Legacy VTK file of the C-alpha trace (Angstrom):
# vtk DataFile Version 3.0
C-alpha trace
ASCII
DATASET POLYDATA
POINTS 361 float
186.776 -54.032 -0.977
183.033 -53.572 -0.635
180.971 -56.371 -2.103
177.255 -56.747 -2.543
175.483 -57.880 0.603
175.798 -61.554 -0.231
178.627 -61.682 -2.719
179.045 -65.411 -2.210
181.047 -67.462 -4.739
180.494 -71.019 -5.782
183.099 -73.286 -4.231
184.937 -76.270 -5.658
185.922 -79.354 -3.707
189.592 -78.347 -3.953
189.090 -75.029 -2.137
189.333 -76.488 1.373
188.763 -74.432 4.504
191.283 -71.668 3.774
190.318 -71.366 0.119
186.626 -71.142 0.873
187.177 -68.500 3.521
189.398 -66.399 1.252
186.951 -66.579 -1.636
184.087 -65.356 0.558
185.709 -62.035 1.444
188.979 -60.178 1.782
188.379 -60.493 5.532
189.108 -64.200 6.087
187.943 -66.251 9.038
190.037 -66.122 12.184
189.336 -69.697 13.247
187.383 -72.744 12.084
187.135 -75.662 14.509
185.863 -79.167 13.751
184.743 -81.371 16.632
183.681 -85.013 16.865
182.471 -86.677 20.058
182.422 -90.418 19.454
180.349 -91.217 22.533
177.350 -89.129 21.450
177.910 -88.969 17.697
178.256 -85.178 17.807
179.771 -83.741 14.627
180.035 -79.968 14.862
181.855 -77.084 13.207
182.325 -73.637 14.727
183.446 -70.814 12.422
184.738 -67.622 14.021
184.883 -64.972 11.340
185.810 -61.884 13.349
186.349 -60.808 16.946
187.251 -57.204 16.055
184.197 -55.808 17.844
183.944 -58.446 20.563
183.500 -62.191 21.012
181.940 -63.920 18.019
178.253 -64.601 18.557
176.005 -66.673 16.340
173.421 -69.434 16.507
173.895 -73.174 16.234
172.207 -74.725 13.209
171.302 -78.429 13.618
170.704 -79.706 10.103
170.988 -82.960 8.069
173.639 -81.732 5.640
174.363 -83.954 2.661
178.056 -84.030 3.532
180.724 -82.237 5.554
181.622 -79.869 2.702
178.007 -78.633 2.572
178.095 -78.045 6.316
181.413 -76.207 6.044
180.144 -73.973 3.252
177.050 -73.082 5.274
178.921 -72.268 8.475
181.462 -70.109 6.649
178.796 -68.101 4.865
176.613 -67.715 7.930
179.475 -66.652 10.222
180.651 -64.056 7.713
177.127 -62.680 7.621
177.023 -62.502 11.427
180.068 -60.219 11.468
178.297 -57.755 9.201
174.989 -58.139 11.029
176.589 -57.304 14.366
178.555 -54.391 12.925
175.631 -52.776 11.136
173.391 -53.300 14.186
175.748 -51.385 16.447
176.349 -54.197 18.948
179.797 -54.895 20.381
180.095 -58.446 19.125
181.934 -60.280 16.396
180.613 -62.819 13.952
180.523 -66.570 14.369
178.292 -69.520 13.671
178.082 -73.223 14.427
176.554 -76.190 12.674
175.768 -79.645 13.996
175.506 -82.284 11.304
172.440 -84.469 11.807
168.673 -84.621 11.847
167.458 -82.820 14.972
164.295 -84.930 15.008
166.341 -88.121 15.205
169.768 -87.214 16.580
169.217 -84.444 19.107
169.341 -85.484 22.756
170.597 -84.110 26.060
173.835 -86.085 25.967
174.752 -84.739 22.543
173.839 -81.190 23.559
175.943 -81.545 26.707
178.911 -82.649 24.598
178.330 -79.655 22.354
178.293 -77.353 25.393
181.663 -78.725 26.482
183.000 -78.082 22.979
181.838 -74.451 23.084
183.383 -74.035 26.531
186.717 -75.322 25.210
186.908 -72.274 22.906
187.430 -70.034 25.936
184.722 -67.472 25.212
185.845 -66.544 21.699
182.499 -67.944 20.503
179.092 -67.434 22.149
176.328 -69.706 20.908
172.586 -69.169 20.541
169.655 -70.862 18.791
169.162 -71.235 15.048
167.414 -73.638 12.656
167.002 -76.973 14.425
167.714 -75.627 17.916
165.587 -73.724 20.404
165.784 -72.031 23.783
165.240 -75.287 25.678
168.234 -76.804 23.880
170.347 -73.828 24.934
169.329 -74.543 28.526
171.060 -77.923 28.238
174.062 -76.476 26.404
174.292 -73.689 28.973
174.730 -76.145 31.812
178.094 -77.054 30.299
179.356 -73.677 29.107
179.218 -70.081 30.285
178.997 -68.965 26.661
175.387 -69.700 25.680
172.630 -67.110 25.278
169.025 -67.250 24.145
168.063 -69.643 26.942
164.589 -69.782 28.462
163.545 -67.170 31.000
163.401 -69.877 33.663
167.076 -70.653 33.008
168.060 -66.995 33.242
167.911 -66.155 29.544
165.780 -63.760 27.531
163.659 -66.523 26.013
162.450 -67.019 22.464
163.984 -64.458 20.094
161.327 -64.954 17.406
159.076 -62.026 18.440
161.924 -59.499 18.397
163.362 -60.931 15.187
159.954 -60.467 13.571
159.695 -56.959 15.014
163.019 -56.067 13.396
161.852 -57.393 10.031
158.634 -55.414 10.389
160.526 -52.200 11.158
162.841 -52.755 8.176
159.787 -53.376 6.010
158.255 -50.108 7.188
161.434 -48.267 6.176
161.330 -50.024 2.816
157.688 -49.041 2.382
158.626 -45.407 2.949
161.266 -45.659 0.226
158.887 -47.335 -2.245
155.518 -45.753 -1.469
156.311 -42.794 0.791
154.433 -44.347 3.736
155.688 -46.077 6.872
152.719 -48.413 7.118
151.849 -51.658 5.356
148.132 -50.918 5.657
146.404 -51.647 2.374
149.449 -53.494 0.985
149.544 -57.212 0.269
152.495 -58.997 1.867
153.460 -62.516 0.844
155.104 -64.352 3.757
157.031 -67.437 2.694
157.808 -69.624 5.692
155.580 -69.755 8.763
157.946 -70.917 11.446
158.319 -69.015 14.691
159.474 -65.773 13.041
157.096 -65.975 10.080
154.154 -66.485 12.415
155.108 -63.465 14.526
155.593 -61.354 11.393
152.102 -62.229 10.154
150.726 -61.103 13.511
152.423 -57.701 13.195
151.387 -57.232 9.577
147.732 -58.012 10.221
147.728 -55.613 13.184
149.117 -52.927 10.856
146.299 -53.439 8.368
148.134 -55.419 5.707
146.575 -58.190 3.665
148.657 -61.345 4.000
149.341 -64.231 1.613
151.153 -67.187 3.172
152.928 -70.388 2.197
154.838 -73.108 4.018
155.819 -76.710 3.308
154.409 -77.635 6.726
150.591 -77.911 6.555
150.317 -77.551 10.341
152.107 -74.197 10.242
149.742 -72.981 7.519
146.694 -74.222 9.418
147.784 -72.391 12.571
148.089 -69.071 10.748
144.839 -69.463 8.824
142.983 -70.349 12.024
144.199 -67.183 13.767
144.485 -64.585 11.008
142.620 -63.570 7.808
145.371 -64.897 5.553
145.168 -66.297 2.045
147.102 -69.491 1.249
149.182 -70.038 -1.871
151.624 -72.658 -3.097
153.956 -70.014 -4.495
154.363 -66.604 -2.890
156.793 -65.460 -5.600
154.151 -66.004 -8.274
151.482 -64.140 -6.304
150.468 -60.523 -6.806
151.860 -59.400 -3.455
153.264 -55.886 -3.088
155.900 -57.155 -0.655
157.742 -60.476 -0.744
158.899 -61.641 2.705
161.162 -64.714 2.506
161.209 -66.221 6.004
162.259 -69.812 5.331
165.697 -71.010 4.231
167.820 -68.840 1.951
168.549 -68.768 -1.753
165.013 -68.009 -2.949
166.043 -64.837 -4.785
167.360 -66.164 -8.074
167.669 -64.703 -11.552
164.356 -66.404 -12.374
162.707 -64.924 -9.300
164.029 -61.479 -10.185
162.553 -61.747 -13.673
159.068 -62.786 -12.543
158.531 -61.175 -9.140
155.676 -58.643 -9.092
156.477 -57.283 -5.637
157.997 -53.803 -5.341
159.706 -54.565 -2.020
161.558 -57.628 -0.712
162.143 -57.831 3.036
162.223 -60.993 5.127
163.831 -62.949 7.929
165.677 -65.612 5.928
169.476 -65.586 5.835
171.437 -65.631 2.561
168.415 -64.721 0.438
170.378 -64.026 -2.753
171.221 -67.193 -4.657
173.856 -65.246 -6.610
175.266 -61.783 -5.835
174.129 -60.319 -9.141
170.475 -60.943 -8.278
170.289 -57.733 -6.246
171.228 -55.771 -9.363
168.617 -57.637 -11.407
165.969 -56.732 -8.858
167.078 -53.101 -8.908
166.811 -52.909 -12.684
163.150 -53.892 -12.371
162.536 -51.282 -9.696
162.333 -53.819 -6.876
163.849 -52.679 -3.582
165.639 -55.327 -1.486
166.321 -54.822 2.213
169.607 -56.632 3.000
168.674 -59.694 5.005
171.290 -59.308 7.710
169.906 -55.826 8.429
166.259 -56.883 8.578
166.717 -60.016 10.656
169.062 -58.580 13.303
166.427 -58.435 16.046
167.333 -61.822 17.472
171.008 -60.912 17.605
170.214 -57.624 19.328
168.136 -59.517 21.911
170.870 -61.996 22.838
173.466 -59.210 22.745
171.368 -57.641 25.492
171.919 -60.792 27.546
175.664 -60.422 27.078
175.787 -56.770 28.198
173.008 -57.018 30.801
170.580 -54.585 29.162
166.988 -54.327 30.346
164.197 -55.710 28.145
162.799 -52.257 27.286
166.260 -51.062 26.210
166.661 -54.104 23.975
163.245 -53.554 22.393
164.139 -49.936 21.618
167.340 -51.121 19.931
165.351 -53.556 17.793
162.874 -50.845 16.813
165.825 -48.708 15.668
166.266 -51.145 12.771
163.838 -48.768 11.066
166.358 -45.891 11.287
169.282 -48.106 10.299
167.431 -49.343 7.217
166.504 -45.785 6.280
170.170 -44.786 6.648
171.171 -47.596 4.298
168.726 -46.390 1.664
170.072 -42.843 2.036
173.671 -44.038 1.544
172.562 -46.169 -1.396
170.944 -43.174 -3.076
173.796 -40.773 -2.324
176.578 -43.073 -3.517
174.657 -44.694 -6.353
175.229 -48.221 -5.008
172.848 -51.021 -4.110
171.367 -51.193 -0.606
173.472 -54.311 -0.055
176.681 -52.489 -0.881
175.604 -49.536 1.261
174.971 -51.818 4.249
178.376 -53.419 3.799
180.099 -50.034 3.733
178.457 -49.021 6.993
179.434 -52.312 8.639
183.012 -52.267 7.301
183.531 -48.700 8.469
182.645 -49.730 12.014
184.867 -52.829 11.889
187.799 -50.861 10.504
187.394 -48.199 13.168
187.562 -50.906 15.841
LINES 1 362
361 0 1 2 3 4 5 6 7 8 9 10 11 12 13 14 15 16 17 18 19 20 21 22 23 24 25 26 27 28 29 30 31 32 33 34 35 36 37 38 39 40 41 42 43 44 45 46 47 48 49 50 51 52 53 54 55 56 57 58 59 60 61 62 63 64 65 66 67 68 69 70 71 72 73 74 75 76 77 78 79 80 81 82 83 84 85 86 87 88 89 90 91 92 93 94 95 96 97 98 99 100 101 102 103 104 105 106 107 108 109 110 111 112 113 114 115 116 117 118 119 120 121 122 123 124 125 126 127 128 129 130 131 132 133 134 135 136 137 138 139 140 141 142 143 144 145 146 147 148 149 150 151 152 153 154 155 156 157 158 159 160 161 162 163 164 165 166 167 168 169 170 171 172 173 174 175 176 177 178 179 180 181 182 183 184 185 186 187 188 189 190 191 192 193 194 195 196 197 198 199 200 201 202 203 204 205 206 207 208 209 210 211 212 213 214 215 216 217 218 219 220 221 222 223 224 225 226 227 228 229 230 231 232 233 234 235 236 237 238 239 240 241 242 243 244 245 246 247 248 249 250 251 252 253 254 255 256 257 258 259 260 261 262 263 264 265 266 267 268 269 270 271 272 273 274 275 276 277 278 279 280 281 282 283 284 285 286 287 288 289 290 291 292 293 294 295 296 297 298 299 300 301 302 303 304 305 306 307 308 309 310 311 312 313 314 315 316 317 318 319 320 321 322 323 324 325 326 327 328 329 330 331 332 333 334 335 336 337 338 339 340 341 342 343 344 345 346 347 348 349 350 351 352 353 354 355 356 357 358 359 360
């Protein structure tokens, strides 16, 4: 079965772990592990979706979830997406993800991170962790002192450092491929790009876009992040990127911003960003397509960070890793070709490419 790129159902409280996994995809999760460390207060879930192509790799999200079911839903969806991201990116890794329940500003400390590292180590290498929302390279340094299965650490600790620049580079290359599909040009020069979310990746993306000659409109809930961008780049500020007149919409914050309402009112011709799980409902991609709006599947565009840490796993040199990230342009172009040839959405085309590689393995 080939679904749309984020064909994610709504769950009910009676679904449980197995029911939620089965309703996500006909390729259910291999393993879901809950862990509680009473001494530090650590509450973590690791979801291993697939190890068909290699050990499951995915970041650790440290987030103040409303409840355990919300955390479970997030980790199942994110780990499923990592399987497809790894497969379509051509790396020899499976898909996994972890969540830590808590407020990183209040609850994160070295003792808790050490306990988390011991938990990861107990999985015997089936899961390799990295950074995600609420965690950073310095946190992975602490985790990595207690497990051999942590990547994305600082350069000083033997890692490849912050993955934000290469993640942004991958998004930029995917956007260039999208621009060729929409306007017949591989540059964003003269186009207006609305960047929603100015964290580490959003900031780096703005830098690349401005260097390419694009006009940039930005928004973020954090005034300091907005001020930093405005101080360094000729960017316009808005409260609502979706309602702006941008040619390209780049969602780079949390997911779910592409809704039926968004699809009905968006003026942009191209959607390409770094956020995970951008579609609030699977049918939104079709609604965008009916209005002539091209969507680059998020797990294709934002694969640069995964490719970087995969380079740590296989020992690749930095220039080799950068070349792999730049090839996101060709992979995105291939997806649009398959989409056109088969008459399916880009999301469905990306899934077919990923599933073919998984099935071959």
